[in-house]
RODO-2510 file (C-alpha; in nm, 4 decimals, decimal comma):
residues 129
     n   res          X          Y          Z
     1     m    -3,9005    -5,7812     3,0250
     2     a    -3,5367    -5,6988     2,9866
     3     e    -3,4361    -5,3596     2,8474
     4     t    -3,1671    -5,3452     2,5867
     5     t    -2,9109    -5,0718     2,5699
     6     t    -2,8168    -5,1234     2,2078
     7     a    -2,9387    -4,8924     1,9331
     8     p    -3,1864    -5,0345     1,6885
     9     a    -3,0456    -5,1578     1,3620
    10     l    -3,0797    -4,9035     1,0807
    11     d    -3,0910    -4,9735     0,7123
    12     d    -2,8290    -4,8103     0,4912
    13     e    -3,0635    -4,5400     0,3596
    14     t    -3,1691    -4,4276     0,7094
    15     h    -2,8091    -4,4330     0,8290
    16     a    -2,6988    -4,2168     0,5337
    17     a    -2,9854    -3,9725     0,5944
    18     l    -2,8985    -3,9402     0,9639
    19     t    -2,5314    -3,8897     0,8833
    20     l    -2,6181    -3,6196     0,6309
    21     y    -2,8481    -3,4499     0,8826
    22     n    -2,5812    -3,4580     1,1536
    23     e    -2,3283    -3,3031     0,9126
    24     y    -2,5797    -3,0297     0,8285
    25     v    -2,6414    -2,9545     1,1979
    26     k    -2,2672    -2,9387     1,2657
    27     a    -2,2083    -2,7057     0,9690
    28     d    -2,4999    -2,4854     1,0769
    29     r    -2,3588    -2,4537     1,4298
    30     e    -2,0143    -2,3660     1,2927
    31     r    -2,1697    -2,1030     1,0627
    32     s    -2,3601    -1,9522     1,3552
    33     q    -2,0432    -1,9411     1,5642
    34     r    -1,8532    -1,7747     1,2785
    35     e    -2,1279    -1,5128     1,2432
    36     k    -2,1152    -1,4406     1,6170
    37     h    -1,7375    -1,4033     1,6047
    38     v    -1,7612    -1,1694     1,3032
    39     k    -2,0226    -0,9535     1,4778
    40     k    -1,8115    -0,9374     1,7937
    41     a    -1,5027    -0,8431     1,5920
    42     e    -1,7039    -0,5768     1,4096
    43     r    -1,8230    -0,4270     1,7400
    44     t    -1,4647    -0,4246     1,8679
    45     k    -1,3504    -0,2526     1,5485
    46     e    -1,6264     0,0084     1,5758
    47     e    -1,5402     0,0760     1,9416
    48     a    -1,1740     0,1185     1,8509
    49     a    -1,2663     0,3533     1,5657
    50     a    -1,4800     0,5616     1,8005
    51     l    -1,1898     0,5846     2,0444
    52     v    -0,9523     0,6947     1,7658
    53     k    -1,2025     0,9597     1,6585
    54     k    -1,2520     1,0779     2,0154
    55     l    -0,8787     1,1010     2,0843
    56     s    -0,8033     1,2750     1,7552
    57     a    -0,9492     1,5973     1,8928
    58     s    -0,7898     1,5730     2,2340
    59     g    -0,5457     1,3253     2,3727
    60     s    -0,1769     1,2684     2,4008
    61     a     0,0276     1,1338     2,1141
    62     e     0,0827     0,8143     2,3109
    63     e    -0,2927     0,7618     2,3593
    64     k    -0,3557     0,8336     1,9919
    65     a    -0,0883     0,5856     1,8859
    66     a    -0,2233     0,3155     2,1194
    67     a    -0,5783     0,3717     1,9925
    68     d    -0,4592     0,3612     1,6311
    69     v    -0,2759     0,0321     1,6883
    70     a    -0,5820    -0,1134     1,8613
    71     y    -0,8000    -0,0086     1,5671
    72     r    -0,5650    -0,1602     1,3087
    73     e    -0,5511    -0,4893     1,4991
    74     a    -0,9297    -0,4980     1,5399
    75     n    -0,9779    -0,4175     1,1713
    76     d    -0,7370    -0,6929     1,0634
    77     a    -0,9076    -0,9465     1,2907
    78     w    -1,2509    -0,8459     1,1578
    79     r    -1,1388    -0,8754     0,7941
    80     k    -0,9859    -1,2177     0,8516
    81     l    -1,2994    -1,3466     1,0219
    82     r    -1,5221    -1,1937     0,7549
    83     d    -1,3156    -1,3561     0,4789
    84     g    -1,3249    -1,6954     0,6508
    85     e    -0,9676    -1,6967     0,7780
    86     e    -0,8817    -1,7753     1,1356
    87     p    -0,7227    -1,4774     1,3104
    88     e    -0,3831    -1,5323     1,4636
    89     p    -0,4220    -1,5973     1,8351
    90     k    -0,2665    -1,3317     2,0550
    91     a     0,0118    -1,4246     2,2876
    92     p    -0,0810    -1,3840     2,6560
    93     a     0,1670    -1,0953     2,6890
    94     e     0,0063    -0,9122     2,3957
    95     e    -0,3409    -0,9565     2,5450
    96     a    -0,2229    -0,8191     2,8775
    97     s    -0,0577    -0,5156     2,7163
    98     a    -0,3690    -0,4481     2,5063
    99     e    -0,5859    -0,4664     2,8184
   100     e    -0,3496    -0,2335     3,0038
   101     a    -0,3548     0,0157     2,7161
   102     s    -0,7339     0,0168     2,7027
   103     a    -0,7480     0,0568     3,0826
   104     e    -0,5100     0,3544     3,0628
   105     v    -0,7240     0,5142     2,7935
   106     a    -1,0376     0,4501     2,9982
   107     e    -0,8767     0,6142     3,3001
   108     a    -0,7728     0,9135     3,0900
   109     t    -1,1247     0,9571     2,9502
   110     p    -1,3004     1,2400     3,1353
   111     t    -1,6468     1,1718     3,2687
   112     d    -1,9405     1,3882     3,3728
   113     d    -2,0622     1,4018     3,7292
   114     d    -2,3364     1,1590     3,6326
   115     g    -2,0782     0,8976     3,5278
   116     g    -2,1236     0,9422     3,1518
   117     e    -1,8435     1,0395     2,9199
   118     d    -1,7899     1,4063     2,8452
   119     t    -1,9200     1,5152     2,5122
   120     p    -1,8007     1,8338     2,3510
   121     a    -2,0405     2,1192     2,4004
   122     v    -2,1803     2,2679     2,0845
   123     a    -2,1441     2,6439     2,0825
   124     v    -2,4581     2,8180     1,9736
   125     a    -2,4213     3,1825     1,8813
   126     d    -2,7054     3,4142     1,9758
   127     e    -2,8439     3,5693     1,6635
   128     e    -2,9346     3,9343     1,6784
   129     e    -3,2380     4,0454     1,4905
***
């Protein structure tokens, strides 16, 4: 018996159904990818907001400005993705400068002896009875 490598002939109705199914699968994959990108952009925005908040109490003006710019860019990217727009791709030089700025901020962030970030101590006043 000889094997054939050609696909079986499909009637028009089956072909239309398969085409419709394939379009649905493609659209579902694109939707899933969009949702992943939106979630990633939202996490980036939240991390940038946390950094802005952390540096607002202590940090140089340059660090605060860099964190503020990073937050605004992350927020714009998140909004565009959420609204279905494609964010503008960053130029390689912009990506490098953004990575350098975040590395500088990470280096300037004090850490505990156990490797965790410092958290401000809460002063508790002793109450006299």
